[in-house]
Gaussian input, Z-matrix of N, CA and C with variables (Angstrom, degrees):
# hf/3-21g

backbone

0 1
 N
 C     1     B1
 C     2     B2     1     A1
 N     3     B3     2     A2     1     D1
 C     4     B4     3     A3     2     D2
 C     5     B5     4     A4     3     D3
 N     6     B6     5     A5     4     D4
 C     7     B7     6     A6     5     D5
 C     8     B8     7     A7     6     D6
 N     9     B9     8     A8     7     D7
 C    10    B10     9     A9     8     D8
 C    11    B11    10    A10     9     D9
 N    12    B12    11    A11    10    D10
 C    13    B13    12    A12    11    D11
 C    14    B14    13    A13    12    D12
 N    15    B15    14    A14    13    D13
 C    16    B16    15    A15    14    D14
 C    17    B17    16    A16    15    D15
 N    18    B18    17    A17    16    D16
 C    19    B19    18    A18    17    D17
 C    20    B20    19    A19    18    D18
 N    21    B21    20    A20    19    D19
 C    22    B22    21    A21    20    D20
 C    23    B23    22    A22    21    D21
 N    24    B24    23    A23    22    D22
 C    25    B25    24    A24    23    D23
 C    26    B26    25    A25    24    D24
 N    27    B27    26    A26    25    D25
 C    28    B28    27    A27    26    D26
 C    29    B29    28    A28    27    D27
 N    30    B30    29    A29    28    D28
 C    31    B31    30    A30    29    D29
 C    32    B32    31    A31    30    D30
 N    33    B33    32    A32    31    D31
 C    34    B34    33    A33    32    D32
 C    35    B35    34    A34    33    D33
 N    36    B36    35    A35    34    D34
 C    37    B37    36    A36    35    D35
 C    38    B38    37    A37    36    D36
 N    39    B39    38    A38    37    D37
 C    40    B40    39    A39    38    D38
 C    41    B41    40    A40    39    D39
 N    42    B42    41    A41    40    D40
 C    43    B43    42    A42    41    D41
 C    44    B44    43    A43    42    D42
 N    45    B45    44    A44    43    D43
 C    46    B46    45    A45    44    D44
 C    47    B47    46    A46    45    D45
 N    48    B48    47    A47    46    D46
 C    49    B49    48    A48    47    D47
 C    50    B50    49    A49    48    D48
 N    51    B51    50    A50    49    D49
 C    52    B52    51    A51    50    D50
 C    53    B53    52    A52    51    D51
 N    54    B54    53    A53    52    D52
 C    55    B55    54    A54    53    D53
 C    56    B56    55    A55    54    D54
 N    57    B57    56    A56    55    D55
 C    58    B58    57    A57    56    D56
 C    59    B59    58    A58    57    D57
 N    60    B60    59    A59    58    D58
 C    61    B61    60    A60    59    D59
 C    62    B62    61    A61    60    D60
 N    63    B63    62    A62    61    D61
 C    64    B64    63    A63    62    D62
 C    65    B65    64    A64    63    D63
 N    66    B66    65    A65    64    D64
 C    67    B67    66    A66    65    D65
 C    68    B68    67    A67    66    D66
 N    69    B69    68    A68    67    D67
 C    70    B70    69    A69    68    D68
 C    71    B71    70    A70    69    D69
 N    72    B72    71    A71    70    D70
 C    73    B73    72    A72    71    D71
 C    74    B74    73    A73    72    D72
 N    75    B75    74    A74    73    D73
 C    76    B76    75    A75    74    D74
 C    77    B77    76    A76    75    D75
 N    78    B78    77    A77    76    D76
 C    79    B79    78    A78    77    D77
 C    80    B80    79    A79    78    D78
 N    81    B81    80    A80    79    D79
 C    82    B82    81    A81    80    D80
 C    83    B83    82    A82    81    D81
 N    84    B84    83    A83    82    D82
 C    85    B85    84    A84    83    D83
 C    86    B86    85    A85    84    D84
 N    87    B87    86    A86    85    D85
 C    88    B88    87    A87    86    D86
 C    89    B89    88    A88    87    D87
 N    90    B90    89    A89    88    D88
 C    91    B91    90    A90    89    D89
 C    92    B92    91    A91    90    D90
 N    93    B93    92    A92    91    D91
 C    94    B94    93    A93    92    D92
 C    95    B95    94    A94    93    D93
 N    96    B96    95    A95    94    D94
 C    97    B97    96    A96    95    D95
 C    98    B98    97    A97    96    D96
 N    99    B99    98    A98    97    D97
 C   100   B100    99    A99    98    D98
 C   101   B101   100   A100    99    D99
 N   102   B102   101   A101   100   D100
 C   103   B103   102   A102   101   D101
 C   104   B104   103   A103   102   D102
 N   105   B105   104   A104   103   D103
 C   106   B106   105   A105   104   D104
 C   107   B107   106   A106   105   D105
 N   108   B108   107   A107   106   D106
 C   109   B109   108   A108   107   D107
 C   110   B110   109   A109   108   D108
 N   111   B111   110   A110   109   D109
 C   112   B112   111   A111   110   D110
 C   113   B113   112   A112   111   D111
 N   114   B114   113   A113   112   D112
 C   115   B115   114   A114   113   D113
 C   116   B116   115   A115   114   D114
 N   117   B117   116   A116   115   D115
 C   118   B118   117   A117   116   D116
 C   119   B119   118   A118   117   D117
 N   120   B120   119   A119   118   D118
 C   121   B121   120   A120   119   D119
 C   122   B122   121   A121   120   D120
 N   123   B123   122   A122   121   D121
 C   124   B124   123   A123   122   D122
 C   125   B125   124   A124   123   D123
 N   126   B126   125   A125   124   D124
 C   127   B127   126   A126   125   D125
 C   128   B128   127   A127   126   D126
 N   129   B129   128   A128   127   D127
 C   130   B130   129   A129   128   D128
 C   131   B131   130   A130   129   D129
 N   132   B132   131   A131   130   D130
 C   133   B133   132   A132   131   D131
 C   134   B134   133   A133   132   D132
 N   135   B135   134   A134   133   D133
 C   136   B136   135   A135   134   D134
 C   137   B137   136   A136   135   D135
 N   138   B138   137   A137   136   D136
 C   139   B139   138   A138   137   D137
 C   140   B140   139   A139   138   D138
 N   141   B141   140   A140   139   D139
 C   142   B142   141   A141   140   D140
 C   143   B143   142   A142   141   D141
 N   144   B144   143   A143   142   D142
 C   145   B145   144   A144   143   D143
 C   146   B146   145   A145   144   D144
 N   147   B147   146   A146   145   D145
 C   148   B148   147   A147   146   D146
 C   149   B149   148   A148   147   D147
 N   150   B150   149   A149   148   D148
 C   151   B151   150   A150   149   D149
 C   152   B152   151   A151   150   D150
 N   153   B153   152   A152   151   D151
 C   154   B154   153   A153   152   D152
 C   155   B155   154   A154   153   D153
 N   156   B156   155   A155   154   D154
 C   157   B157   156   A156   155   D155
 C   158   B158   157   A157   156   D156
 N   159   B159   158   A158   157   D157
 C   160   B160   159   A159   158   D158
 C   161   B161   160   A160   159   D159
 N   162   B162   161   A161   160   D160
 C   163   B163   162   A162   161   D161
 C   164   B164   163   A163   162   D162
 N   165   B165   164   A164   163   D163
 C   166   B166   165   A165   164   D164
 C   167   B167   166   A166   165   D165
 N   168   B168   167   A167   166   D166
 C   169   B169   168   A168   167   D167
 C   170   B170   169   A169   168   D168
 N   171   B171   170   A170   169   D169
 C   172   B172   171   A171   170   D170
 C   173   B173   172   A172   171   D171
 N   174   B174   173   A173   172   D172
 C   175   B175   174   A174   173   D173
 C   176   B176   175   A175   174   D174
 N   177   B177   176   A176   175   D175
 C   178   B178   177   A177   176   D176
 C   179   B179   178   A178   177   D177

   B1=1.4525
   B2=1.5198
   B3=1.2942
   B4=1.4509
   B5=1.5220
   B6=1.3274
   B7=1.4593
   B8=1.5177
   B9=1.2790
   B10=1.4621
   B11=1.5242
   B12=1.3258
   B13=1.4584
   B14=1.5272
   B15=1.3152
   B16=1.4619
   B17=1.5314
   B18=1.3117
   B19=1.4611
   B20=1.5258
   B21=1.3044
   B22=1.4520
   B23=1.5310
   B24=1.3222
   B25=1.4675
   B26=1.5337
   B27=1.3193
   B28=1.4616
   B29=1.5309
   B30=1.3169
   B31=1.4554
   B32=1.5185
   B33=1.2990
   B34=1.4614
   B35=1.5226
   B36=1.3175
   B37=1.4608
   B38=1.5280
   B39=1.3240
   B40=1.4743
   B41=1.5330
   B42=1.3343
   B43=1.4562
   B44=1.5254
   B45=1.3084
   B46=1.4587
   B47=1.5276
   B48=1.3433
   B49=1.4624
   B50=1.5230
   B51=1.3240
   B52=1.4621
   B53=1.5214
   B54=1.3199
   B55=1.4611
   B56=1.5292
   B57=1.3260
   B58=1.4637
   B59=1.5132
   B60=1.3374
   B61=1.4687
   B62=1.5267
   B63=1.3239
   B64=1.4602
   B65=1.5131
   B66=1.3246
   B67=1.4659
   B68=1.5220
   B69=1.3157
   B70=1.4659
   B71=1.5225
   B72=1.3329
   B73=1.4624
   B74=1.5227
   B75=1.3236
   B76=1.4658
   B77=1.5245
   B78=1.3220
   B79=1.4585
   B80=1.5228
   B81=1.3315
   B82=1.4629
   B83=1.5183
   B84=1.3260
   B85=1.4609
   B86=1.5231
   B87=1.3260
   B88=1.4691
   B89=1.5232
   B90=1.3297
   B91=1.4633
   B92=1.5274
   B93=1.3142
   B94=1.4670
   B95=1.5246
   B96=1.3314
   B97=1.4677
   B98=1.5254
   B99=1.3238
   B100=1.4644
   B101=1.5292
   B102=1.3308
   B103=1.4634
   B104=1.5190
   B105=1.3386
   B106=1.4607
   B107=1.5265
   B108=1.3162
   B109=1.4555
   B110=1.5206
   B111=1.3189
   B112=1.4551
   B113=1.5319
   B114=1.3302
   B115=1.4627
   B116=1.5287
   B117=1.3250
   B118=1.4611
   B119=1.5304
   B120=1.3282
   B121=1.4651
   B122=1.5299
   B123=1.3264
   B124=1.4592
   B125=1.5237
   B126=1.3423
   B127=1.4596
   B128=1.5204
   B129=1.3368
   B130=1.4646
   B131=1.5289
   B132=1.3170
   B133=1.4593
   B134=1.5221
   B135=1.3176
   B136=1.4539
   B137=1.5249
   B138=1.3217
   B139=1.4571
   B140=1.5225
   B141=1.3262
   B142=1.4623
   B143=1.5173
   B144=1.3249
   B145=1.4688
   B146=1.5192
   B147=1.3552
   B148=1.4582
   B149=1.5230
   B150=1.3290
   B151=1.4551
   B152=1.5192
   B153=1.3079
   B154=1.4654
   B155=1.5215
   B156=1.3446
   B157=1.4612
   B158=1.5283
   B159=1.3503
   B160=1.4599
   B161=1.5306
   B162=1.3164
   B163=1.4641
   B164=1.5307
   B165=1.3277
   B166=1.4664
   B167=1.5242
   B168=1.3407
   B169=1.4597
   B170=1.5239
   B171=1.3278
   B172=1.4550
   B173=1.5277
   B174=1.3077
   B175=1.4573
   B176=1.5263
   B177=1.3147
   B178=1.4620
   B179=1.5151
   A1=109.17
   A2=116.89
   A3=120.98
   A4=110.19
   A5=114.41
   A6=119.33
   A7=109.85
   A8=115.13
   A9=118.86
   A10=108.83
   A11=115.95
   A12=120.56
   A13=111.48
   A14=116.53
   A15=119.54
   A16=111.22
   A17=117.13
   A18=120.39
   A19=112.56
   A20=118.48
   A21=121.29
   A22=113.71
   A23=120.89
   A24=118.60
   A25=112.98
   A26=117.58
   A27=119.61
   A28=110.67
   A29=117.14
   A30=119.98
   A31=112.32
   A32=117.69
   A33=120.50
   A34=112.13
   A35=116.93
   A36=119.34
   A37=110.62
   A38=117.73
   A39=120.71
   A40=112.02
   A41=118.17
   A42=119.89
   A43=111.38
   A44=116.91
   A45=120.38
   A46=110.22
   A47=116.58
   A48=120.59
   A49=110.84
   A50=116.95
   A51=119.93
   A52=111.36
   A53=116.51
   A54=119.72
   A55=109.64
   A56=116.89
   A57=119.29
   A58=111.61
   A59=117.10
   A60=119.99
   A61=109.55
   A62=117.21
   A63=120.66
   A64=112.44
   A65=116.87
   A66=120.65
   A67=110.53
   A68=117.12
   A69=120.52
   A70=110.72
   A71=117.45
   A72=119.46
   A73=111.04
   A74=118.22
   A75=120.31
   A76=110.66
   A77=117.22
   A78=120.87
   A79=111.09
   A80=116.37
   A81=119.49
   A82=111.50
   A83=117.08
   A84=120.66
   A85=110.68
   A86=117.11
   A87=119.85
   A88=111.85
   A89=116.63
   A90=119.69
   A91=110.66
   A92=116.98
   A93=120.80
   A94=110.51
   A95=116.79
   A96=119.61
   A97=111.70
   A98=116.55
   A99=119.96
   A100=110.66
   A101=117.43
   A102=120.22
   A103=111.67
   A104=117.38
   A105=120.33
   A106=111.34
   A107=116.72
   A108=120.38
   A109=110.91
   A110=116.66
   A111=121.10
   A112=110.81
   A113=116.41
   A114=120.22
   A115=111.19
   A116=117.22
   A117=120.63
   A118=111.30
   A119=116.28
   A120=119.90
   A121=110.23
   A122=117.23
   A123=121.33
   A124=110.33
   A125=116.96
   A126=121.76
   A127=110.82
   A128=117.92
   A129=121.58
   A130=110.56
   A131=116.84
   A132=120.11
   A133=110.38
   A134=116.15
   A135=119.86
   A136=111.08
   A137=116.62
   A138=121.12
   A139=110.84
   A140=116.78
   A141=119.86
   A142=111.42
   A143=117.20
   A144=120.16
   A145=110.93
   A146=117.58
   A147=120.60
   A148=110.69
   A149=117.32
   A150=120.18
   A151=111.23
   A152=117.42
   A153=120.81
   A154=110.48
   A155=116.35
   A156=120.48
   A157=109.99
   A158=117.06
   A159=120.44
   A160=110.85
   A161=116.50
   A162=120.65
   A163=110.65
   A164=115.84
   A165=119.14
   A166=111.28
   A167=117.92
   A168=120.32
   A169=111.37
   A170=116.89
   A171=120.26
   A172=112.78
   A173=118.05
   A174=120.44
   A175=115.14
   A176=117.80
   A177=118.03
   A178=109.18
   D1=123.98
   D2=-178.29
   D3=-85.00
   D4=147.84
   D5=178.78
   D6=-86.09
   D7=137.74
   D8=176.92
   D9=-95.69
   D10=174.42
   D11=178.66
   D12=-65.78
   D13=-24.53
   D14=179.94
   D15=-70.75
   D16=-26.42
   D17=-178.58
   D18=-81.82
   D19=-18.57
   D20=-173.69
   D21=-61.62
   D22=-42.43
   D23=179.93
   D24=-59.65
   D25=-30.41
   D26=178.19
   D27=-64.20
   D28=-41.06
   D29=-177.48
   D30=-73.42
   D31=-17.19
   D32=177.71
   D33=-99.21
   D34=2.08
   D35=-176.64
   D36=-80.01
   D37=155.09
   D38=178.13
   D39=-63.91
   D40=-29.38
   D41=179.96
   D42=-63.34
   D43=-35.73
   D44=178.32
   D45=-63.38
   D46=-40.76
   D47=177.03
   D48=-64.59
   D49=-40.20
   D50=179.14
   D51=-64.79
   D52=-36.20
   D53=177.61
   D54=-63.33
   D55=-45.37
   D56=-179.93
   D57=-65.83
   D58=-38.96
   D59=176.67
   D60=-61.58
   D61=-41.58
   D62=177.92
   D63=-64.50
   D64=-42.38
   D65=-179.84
   D66=-64.88
   D67=-44.67
   D68=-179.12
   D69=-65.98
   D70=-44.75
   D71=-178.93
   D72=-66.76
   D73=-37.73
   D74=177.32
   D75=-65.43
   D76=-40.97
   D77=178.77
   D78=-63.42
   D79=-44.96
   D80=178.79
   D81=-64.41
   D82=-41.03
   D83=179.79
   D84=-62.81
   D85=-45.83
   D86=179.35
   D87=-65.66
   D88=-35.82
   D89=178.12
   D90=-65.33
   D91=-43.40
   D92=179.05
   D93=-64.51
   D94=-42.79
   D95=177.54
   D96=-62.44
   D97=-39.08
   D98=178.36
   D99=-64.83
   D100=-42.10
   D101=178.72
   D102=-65.57
   D103=-41.35
   D104=178.23
   D105=-64.80
   D106=-39.83
   D107=177.46
   D108=-63.77
   D109=-43.97
   D110=178.30
   D111=-61.66
   D112=-44.02
   D113=179.72
   D114=-63.96
   D115=-40.34
   D116=178.97
   D117=-64.66
   D118=-44.60
   D119=179.16
   D120=-63.09
   D121=-42.00
   D122=178.99
   D123=-62.80
   D124=-43.56
   D125=-179.51
   D126=-64.10
   D127=-44.75
   D128=179.58
   D129=-63.55
   D130=-41.78
   D131=179.96
   D132=-63.18
   D133=-42.76
   D134=179.79
   D135=-66.00
   D136=-41.02
   D137=177.75
   D138=-62.42
   D139=-42.79
   D140=178.15
   D141=-64.32
   D142=-39.69
   D143=178.69
   D144=-64.42
   D145=-41.29
   D146=179.37
   D147=-65.65
   D148=-43.12
   D149=178.97
   D150=-64.51
   D151=-39.75
   D152=178.21
   D153=-65.15
   D154=-40.64
   D155=179.79
   D156=-63.76
   D157=-45.05
   D158=178.88
   D159=-63.95
   D160=-40.20
   D161=178.84
   D162=-61.87
   D163=-43.38
   D164=179.62
   D165=-66.35
   D166=-37.39
   D167=178.49
   D168=-64.94
   D169=-39.02
   D170=-176.49
   D171=-78.05
   D172=-33.63
   D173=-168.92
   D174=-110.86
   D175=-2.05
   D176=-178.61
   D177=-112.03

């Protein structure tokens, strides 16, 4: 779909910039939350594996 001259003022408006700022900040926020969640799950899994290994060494 081609843009007409009537659509151009919308793309130059401050609201369009605010929308992009919102989209970028939301994307970055979700990416950071996803990485933190992944790191937490990895850390918990590793901690559980170490505790299980120590438990097996002591009790088996």
